C-alpha positions in Angstrom: -137.5 19.9 126.8 -141.0 19.3 128.2 -143.6 22.1 128.7 -143.7 23.5 132.2 -140.3 22.1 133.2 -139.4 24.0 136.4 -135.6 23.4 135.9 -135.8 24.9 132.4 -138.0 27.8 133.5 -135.5 28.7 136.2 -132.8 29.3 133.6 -134.2 32.5 132.1 -134.2 34.7 135.2 -130.5 33.8 135.7 -129.5 35.2 132.3 -127.0 38.0 132.6 -127.1 40.4 129.7 -123.9 41.4 128.0 -124.6 42.5 124.4 -127.4 43.1 121.9 -126.5 41.1 118.8 -129.3 41.8 116.5 -132.8 43.2 116.2 -135.0 42.0 113.3 -138.6 41.8 112.2 -138.8 45.6 112.6 -137.6 45.5 116.2 -140.0 42.8 117.3 -137.3 40.2 117.9 -134.0 40.8 119.7 -131.0 38.4 120.0 -129.0 38.9 123.3 -125.6 37.5 124.2 -124.9 36.9 127.9 -124.2 34.2 130.4 -126.0 31.8 132.8 -123.9 30.8 135.8 -120.8 31.9 134.0 -121.5 29.9 130.8 -122.1 31.7 127.5 -125.8 31.9 126.5 -128.0 33.4 123.8 -131.4 34.7 124.7 -133.8 35.4 121.7 -136.8 37.6 122.7 -139.8 37.8 120.4 -143.1 39.4 120.9 -145.8 36.8 121.2 -149.2 37.2 119.3 -151.9 39.0 121.3 -154.2 36.5 123.0 -157.7 36.4 121.4 -159.6 36.1 124.7 -162.4 38.7 124.7 -161.8 39.4 128.4 -158.2 40.1 127.8 -158.7 42.3 124.8 -161.4 44.2 126.6 -159.1 44.9 129.5 -156.2 46.3 127.4 -157.2 50.0 127.0 -157.8 50.5 130.7 -154.5 48.8 131.7 -152.1 50.6 129.4 -149.3 52.7 131.1 -147.4 55.8 130.0 -149.7 56.6 127.0 -147.9 59.2 124.9 -149.7 60.9 122.0 -147.4 61.1 118.9 -149.8 63.1 116.8 -153.4 63.7 115.8 -154.9 64.7 112.5 -158.7 64.8 111.8 -160.0 61.3 112.9 -156.5 59.7 113.1 -154.5 59.5 116.4 -151.3 57.6 117.2 -149.6 56.8 120.5 -146.8 54.9 122.3 -147.6 53.0 125.5 -146.3 50.2 127.5 -148.2 47.2 128.8 -146.3 46.7 132.1 -146.5 48.6 135.4 -145.3 52.1 135.9 -141.9 52.8 137.4 -141.3 54.6 140.7 -139.3 57.7 141.4 -137.3 58.4 144.5 -140.5 59.4 146.3 -142.1 56.1 145.5 -144.6 57.9 143.3 -145.7 56.2 140.1 -144.2 57.8 137.1 -144.9 57.3 133.4 -141.7 56.0 131.7 -142.1 56.5 128.0 -138.8 54.8 127.3 -140.4 51.5 128.3 -143.1 51.7 125.6 -143.7 48.3 123.9 -146.9 49.1 122.0 -147.5 51.4 119.0 -151.2 52.3 118.9 -153.3 53.8 116.2 -156.8 55.1 116.9 -159.4 56.0 114.3 -162.2 58.0 115.9 -164.8 58.3 114.8 -164.3 55.6 112.2 -166.4 54.7 109.2 -167.8 51.5 107.9 -165.0 51.6 105.2 -162.3 51.6 108.0 -164.0 48.6 109.7 -164.0 46.6 106.4 -160.4 47.6 105.7 -159.1 46.2 109.0 -161.4 43.1 109.1 -160.2 39.7 108.2 -161.4 38.9 104.7 -160.7 36.9 101.6 -158.4 38.3 98.9 -158.8 38.4 95.1 -156.1 39.0 92.5 -157.6 41.3 89.8 -156.5 42.5 86.4 -157.2 46.2 85.6 -156.9 46.9 81.9 -156.7 50.5 80.6 -160.3 50.1 79.5 -161.5 48.9 82.9 -159.6 51.8 84.5 -161.1 54.4 82.3 -164.7 53.0 82.3 -165.0 51.7 85.9 -162.1 52.5 88.2 -161.6 56.2 87.4 -165.3 56.9 88.1 -165.0 55.0 91.3 -162.0 57.2 92.3 -164.0 60.3 91.5 -166.8 59.2 93.9 -164.3 58.5 96.6 -162.7 61.9 96.3 -166.1 63.6 96.3 -166.8 61.9 99.6 -164.3 64.3 101.3 -162.0 61.7 102.8 -158.8 63.7 102.2 -159.1 66.4 104.9 -156.2 64.9 106.9 -154.0 65.2 103.8 -154.9 68.8 103.2 -154.3 69.6 106.9 -150.7 68.5 106.5 -150.1 70.2 103.2 -151.6 73.5 104.5 -149.4 73.3 107.7 -152.4 73.1 110.0 -151.5 69.7 111.3 -148.2 67.8 111.9 -146.1 70.8 110.8 -143.6 70.0 113.6 -143.2 66.5 112.2 -142.3 67.5 108.6 -138.6 66.6 107.9 -138.5 68.1 104.4 -140.7 70.6 102.5 -139.9 72.2 99.2 -141.4 75.5 100.5 -143.7 76.8 103.3 -147.4 76.2 102.8 -148.9 78.6 100.2 -145.5 80.1 99.2 -143.5 79.6 96.0 -140.7 77.1 96.1 -137.5 78.2 97.9 -135.2 75.3 97.2 -135.4 75.4 93.4 -136.3 78.5 91.5 -137.0 76.5 88.4 -139.7 74.5 90.1 -143.3 75.3 89.6 -145.5 75.8 92.7 -147.5 72.7 91.7 -144.4 70.6 92.0 -144.1 71.1 95.8 -143.9 68.1 98.1 -143.1 67.2 101.7 -141.8 64.3 103.8 -142.9 63.3 107.3 -143.1 60.1 109.5 -145.9 57.7 108.6 -148.4 57.3 111.4 -147.6 53.5 111.4 -144.0 54.1 112.5 -143.0 54.4 116.2 -140.4 57.1 115.2 -137.5 55.4 117.0 -137.0 51.9 115.5 -134.7 52.7 112.6 -135.0 49.2 110.8 -138.8 49.9 110.8 -138.5 53.4 109.4 -141.5 54.4 107.4 -141.9 57.9 106.0 -144.6 59.4 103.8 -144.1 61.7 100.9 -147.1 63.9 100.0 -147.3 66.0 96.8 -149.0 69.4 96.9 -150.8 69.2 93.6 -154.3 67.7 93.6 -154.6 66.6 90.0 -152.5 63.5 90.6 -154.7 60.9 92.3 -152.5 57.8 91.9 -149.7 56.4 89.8 -152.2 56.1 87.0 -152.0 59.9 86.5 -148.2 59.9 86.0 -146.9 60.7 82.5 -143.6 61.1 80.7 -143.7 64.8 81.2 -143.6 64.2 85.0 -140.2 62.4 84.8 -137.9 65.4 85.8 -140.2 66.1 88.7 -140.3 62.4 89.8 -136.5 62.2 89.7 -136.1 65.4 91.6 -138.6 64.3 94.3 -136.9 60.9 94.6 -133.5 62.5 95.1 -134.8 65.0 97.7 -136.6 62.2 99.7 -133.4 60.2 99.8 -131.3 63.2 100.7 -133.7 64.3 103.5 -134.0 60.8 105.0 -130.2 60.2 105.2 -129.6 63.7 106.7 -132.3 63.4 109.4 -131.4 59.7 110.1 -127.6 59.5 109.5 -127.5 55.9 110.5 -129.2 55.1 107.2 -127.4 55.0 103.8 -129.2 55.7 100.5 -129.0 52.1 99.5 -130.8 51.1 102.6 -134.0 53.0 101.5 -136.7 51.9 99.1 -139.5 54.1 97.7 -142.8 52.8 96.4 -146.4 53.7 95.6 -149.4 51.6 96.4 -151.9 50.5 93.8 -154.6 50.6 94.6 -153.8 53.2 97.2 -155.9 53.6 100.4 -156.6 57.2 99.5 -156.6 59.0 96.1 -153.9 61.7 96.5 -150.5 60.8 95.1 -148.1 59.9 97.8 -144.8 57.9 98.1 -143.8 55.5 100.9 -140.2 55.8 102.0 -139.1 52.8 104.1 -136.0 51.0 105.4 -135.1 48.0 103.3 -135.1 45.9 106.6 -138.8 46.7 107.2 -140.7 43.4 107.1 -142.4 43.1 103.7 -145.9 42.4 104.9 -149.2 42.8 103.0 -148.5 46.5 102.3 -145.3 45.7 100.4 -146.5 42.5 98.7 -146.5 41.9 94.9 -149.7 43.3 93.6 -149.8 46.1 96.1 -146.5 48.0 96.2 -144.9 49.4 93.0 -141.4 50.7 93.2 -140.9 54.3 92.3 -137.8 53.4 90.3 -139.9 50.9 88.3 -142.5 53.6 87.6 -139.8 55.9 86.4 -138.2 53.2 84.2 -141.6 52.3 82.7 -142.3 56.0 81.9 -138.9 56.4 80.3 -139.6 53.5 78.0 -142.9 54.9 76.9 -144.0 57.3 74.2 -144.1 57.0 70.4 -144.4 59.8 68.0 -148.1 60.3 68.6 -148.2 60.1 72.4 -144.9 61.8 73.2 -144.7 63.4 76.6 -148.4 62.5 77.3 -147.7 58.8 77.3 -148.5 57.6 80.8 -149.4 54.9 83.3 -153.0 55.0 82.4 -152.1 52.9 79.3 -150.8 49.9 81.1 -152.5 46.9 82.6 -152.2 46.7 86.4 -152.6 43.5 88.5 -153.2 43.7 92.2 -154.9 42.2 95.2 -158.3 43.3 96.7 -160.1 42.4 99.8 -163.5 40.9 99.2 -165.1 43.5 101.6 -163.5 46.4 99.8 -165.7 48.8 98.0 -163.7 48.5 94.8 -164.3 44.7 94.7 -168.0 45.0 95.6 -168.7 47.9 93.3 -166.4 47.2 90.3 -164.5 43.9 90.1 -167.1 41.6 91.7 -169.9 42.7 89.3 -167.4 42.6 86.3 -166.6 39.0 87.3 -170.2 38.0 87.4 -170.8 39.6 84.0 -167.8 37.9 82.5 -169.0 34.5 83.9 -172.5 35.0 82.6 -171.3 35.9 79.1 -169.0 32.8 79.1 -171.9 30.5 80.0 -174.2 32.0 77.3 -171.7 31.2 74.5 
């Protein structure tokens, strides 16, 4: 079939839709069954990549239709919109039809240099973080990041000031003792809500975020054997809440994981549909299954360590962008030092 064949191009408009067969790639590709001139036909629709033309990209914000804000918290905002024309009502007046939204938009405003580097194309490195490197270099780096005050949006959610209407499960109201489990300590509270990267309607792309109330757990590195009952309880509540709110999903269609390194240093759990495309955020060396963390903690602990045995004692391997602060401040210099030492031998 040659490019630009008029006869071939005339076929698509004659397609008569009968049934949606499948949606995959998190809803970005749809397989439709129908007919063309009475003969059976399959039409597979897939979103094309955005053109890279500067003129086109510059025109997008002004041409979007039916922009609907899904939420806003601190510097983060997220929307649905559609890139086509508006529909008309019976009075021929333009109306915004949110059901036609084909774009999910995230806005960070005002953004920082760290945000720009995170979303810029960059080379990747696979690093090995030993317990010694974590204690001597990475933990101090984490402390500096937390001191910079980049967790306001998290605290807004936990306090109930922002996104309260989006929370689908919470162990107790903000500032109150737990209501669901009288044996639970207040520090063991947690909540579950949609992640800002989910459009909140495409079930195979479901992505929820579980936030813990306590502030002494920065990452999976802070988890210890004594946290096991709490981790199991939290896992079960997240699974229960997800299947209750989204009844089309079964428990075995859900996976839970933690990022290491995480984007921000306040312990959180990602709850996603198993059909969600495993891109960079779920790649090996980035996502660590919650079940795997629980299993590793269960196998830890000799007589000396006991319940204090934890994830800070294991070696972690993961990817880093070359423009990330952690590479530039920690692992890049460590690599140079190691190379220099090797050459001097």
